[in-house]
C-alpha positions in Angstrom: 0.0 0.0 0.0 1.1 3.6 -0.6 2.8 5.3 2.4 0.3 8.2 2.3 -2.7 5.9 2.3 -3.9 4.9 5.8 -6.1 1.9 6.2 -9.2 2.5 8.3 -9.9 -0.6 10.3 -12.0 0.6 13.2 -14.9 3.0 13.6 -12.8 4.9 16.1 -10.2 5.5 13.3 -12.9 6.9 11.0 -14.1 9.2 13.8 -10.6 10.5 14.4 -10.1 11.2 10.6 -13.4 13.0 10.5 -12.3 15.2 13.4 -9.0 15.8 11.7 -10.9 17.0 8.5 -11.6 20.2 10.4 -8.1 21.3 9.7 -7.0 19.2 6.7 -9.2 17.8 3.9 -9.6 14.0 3.9 -9.9 11.8 0.8 -11.6 8.6 1.9 -11.6 5.8 -0.6 -13.9 2.8 -0.3 -12.3 -0.2 -2.0 -13.4 -3.7 -3.0 -10.8 -6.4 -3.6 -13.2 -8.3 -5.8 -14.2 -5.6 -8.2 -12.3 -4.8 -11.4 -13.6 -1.2 -11.5 -12.4 -0.7 -7.9 -9.0 -1.9 -8.9 -8.9 0.6 -11.7 -10.1 3.4 -9.3 -7.4 2.4 -6.8 -4.8 2.7 -9.6 -6.1 6.2 -10.3 -5.8 7.0 -6.6 -2.2 5.7 -6.4 -1.3 7.7 -9.5 -2.7 10.8 -7.8 -0.8 10.0 -4.5 2.5 9.6 -6.4 2.3 13.2 -7.5 0.1 14.9 -4.9 0.4 12.8 -1.8 0.7 15.8 0.5 -2.5 17.5 -0.8 -4.7 16.0 1.9 -5.0 13.1 4.4 -5.7 9.9 2.5 -7.5 6.8 3.9 -8.9 3.6 2.5 -11.7 1.3 3.8 -11.6 -2.2 2.4 -15.3 -3.2 2.4 -14.8 -7.0 2.5 -12.7 -6.9 5.7 -14.1 -3.8 7.3 -17.9 -3.7 6.5 -18.7 -2.1 9.9 -16.4 0.8 9.2 -17.8 1.2 5.7 -21.4 1.2 7.0 -20.4 3.8 9.7 -18.9 6.0 7.0 -22.1 5.9 5.0 -24.2 6.7 8.1 -22.0 9.4 9.5 -21.5 11.1 6.1 -25.0 10.7 4.8 -23.8 9.1 1.5 -25.1 5.9 -0.1 -22.5 3.1 -0.1 -20.8 2.4 -3.4 -17.6 0.7 -4.3 -15.4 2.0 -5.5 -16.1 5.4 -4.0 -14.0 8.4 -3.3 -15.1 11.1 -0.9 -13.5 14.4 -0.2 -14.4 15.5 3.4 -13.8 18.9 4.8 -14.9 19.9 8.4 -16.6 16.5 8.7 -18.8 16.9 5.7 -18.6 15.5 2.2 -17.8 18.2 -0.3 -17.2 15.9 -3.3 -18.1 12.3 -4.1 -17.5 10.1 -7.0 -17.9 6.4 -7.7 -16.9 3.8 -10.3 -15.3 5.3 -13.4 -15.7 8.9 -12.1 -12.9 8.2 -9.6 -9.9 9.5 -11.6 -6.7 11.2 -10.6 -7.7 14.4 -12.3 -11.1 14.5 -10.6 -9.6 13.9 -7.2 -7.0 16.6 -7.7 -9.7 19.1 -8.9 -11.9 18.2 -5.9 -9.1 18.6 -3.4 -8.1 22.0 -4.9 -11.7 23.2 -4.6 -11.9 22.0 -1.0 -8.7 23.9 -0.2 -10.2 27.2 -1.3 
């Protein structure tokens, strides 16, 4: 896994990241190991991280192994669960969301730049 990408394995970890989003944007990626589209979206995220890894805090929830955390993210953020899914969170609220083929390195960069304004 990429050094800038933190796995979210407990609901408490998610809650801490949401609090941290008060001062630094969070890009939360929900990933499925069994989905080809999710693998492509993860490649896009990793490409983004290679160039812009300091632009935000980055975290990943693997839905097969951490379903409780995935469900908590959907409930706390008021978003419907999708995989793959990328969410930009600022001050505990989703300011951008994309799923499936809309999860691209360019889209993530643009969303993070907008969140930083």
